[in-house]
C-alpha positions, 0 to 999 in steps of 0.5 A: 862383253859382246865377244868371246875369244877361244885359244887352243894348244899346249898347256905345260909346265916350264923350268927355267935355268938359274944361270945364264948360258947354262947348258943342257948337257951339263948338270945345273939348277932349274927353277919351276915348275911354272904354268906355261904354253904360248896359247895358255899364256895368251888365254890367261892375259885375255882373262885378266883383262876381263874378256871371256875366253875359253881354252882347249888343251890336254894335261895329264892326270898329275899334279903338274896338270892340276896346277896349270888348270887351277892357275888358269881357272883362278885368273878367269879362263873358262877351262871346260875345254881342258881334258885330263888325259889317262894315257900321258903326262902333262907337257914340259919345257926347259929353258936356258938363256944365252942372253935376253933375246936368245933362248934354247928350249927342250920341249916335251910336247908331241909325246905329252898329254897336250900332244894328244889334243885332237879334233874330238877334244873340241866341244862345239857347245863351248864354241857356240858364243865364241866370236874370235879364235887365236891361233899360235904357230907353236900349237900346230905340232901334229896332224891331230892338233892341226885338225883340232884348230881347223875344227874351231876355225871352221866353226867360228868362221862359219858364224862370221867370226874373226881369226888372229894368228901369231906364228910364234916360230921356235927353231926347236920346232922347225923339224915338225913338217905338219906345222909348216904345211898348215901355215898357208891354210891358217893364213888364208883365214887370218884377220889379225896377223901378229909376227915378231920383227924377225918372223916377217921374213919367213913369210916373204916370197923371196930373200930380196923382199923387205919388211914393207913389201912382204906386209903389203903382199899379205894385206893384198891377200886379204889379211886386214890387220898386221902388227909387227912386234919389235920388242924394246922398239915397240910395235908397228901396225899396218892396215887399210884406212877408209880410203883403202890406202895402207896406213902405218902406225908405230907406237914406242915401248916402255922402259922396264927392268927385263927379267924374263922375256918368255911370254911377253909376246903372248901377253902383247898379242892377247892385249892388242887383240882383246882391246881392238875387238873391244873397240879401242883405237889402234894407237891405244891398243898398241900402247896397252899391248906394249905395256902388257909386254913390258910388265910380262918381262918384269917377272920371272916365269912365263905367266907370272907377268900377266896384267889386269886393265887397271894394272896396265893403266897404272903402269902407263900413267907412271911410265916413260916411253922409250 
């Protein structure tokens, strides 16, 4: 591979409610712990595709932290950027499903080890040969974490590298003021933008804009590639062609049994970014990304559905498109 990817942010354990509509204010059963954290799932999927990827985070000096790091290492992620912290425990998340599309979370990130991730944890030596940085909106949870992301972004951009950004909005995080303030800065440097269908409106200038108008404005501001993730409906790409005309490409998703949607968008983004950087056509990168998302939802646990390139190829060969 002539490129190497970097991802930064939360690494935590996740516990899943056993029953649908299980409430957090009543006693109930949970299963887990599962290794999780959106940028960690992204990194794990990148590594499964055989692409070099380094991940920066903090975990506690506890069994949860060891489990998470061992899982990433086992799947091929370069974990030298993960710090075992003395002062805090590994982060956690509890998830309850209302239905397939709606979930409630309780996050323990700001007060956990990954909440202490800062500028000084980004080792420049580990970024020497990195050519691409992937940023998750959910990882911009404190001034410290934003400084860490900015440090990596500046280093990679200075070398002529590229940036992808997945806003990964969570209603539980909207009260984190630092996150919203940092979005404008990240968007200025973004080359590949990966919002979900419901997130596009967040980046509109006003409520009257439709999706296409918002997308056109973002492209005009300098973002080169935009992929709108539409879940079971597939994904739509927007970008400029050789004649500097905006092109739109839609690729349908695959039929699969949906068990757990957490992590599907992260797997999709990891696959699209990796394969596009590797020289795949937009259509083929979208097709494989859709397959990656479909396989991700077919397993319980946010990181349990990550796939190798061979597994994706086999799934595509055996599947019917929706």
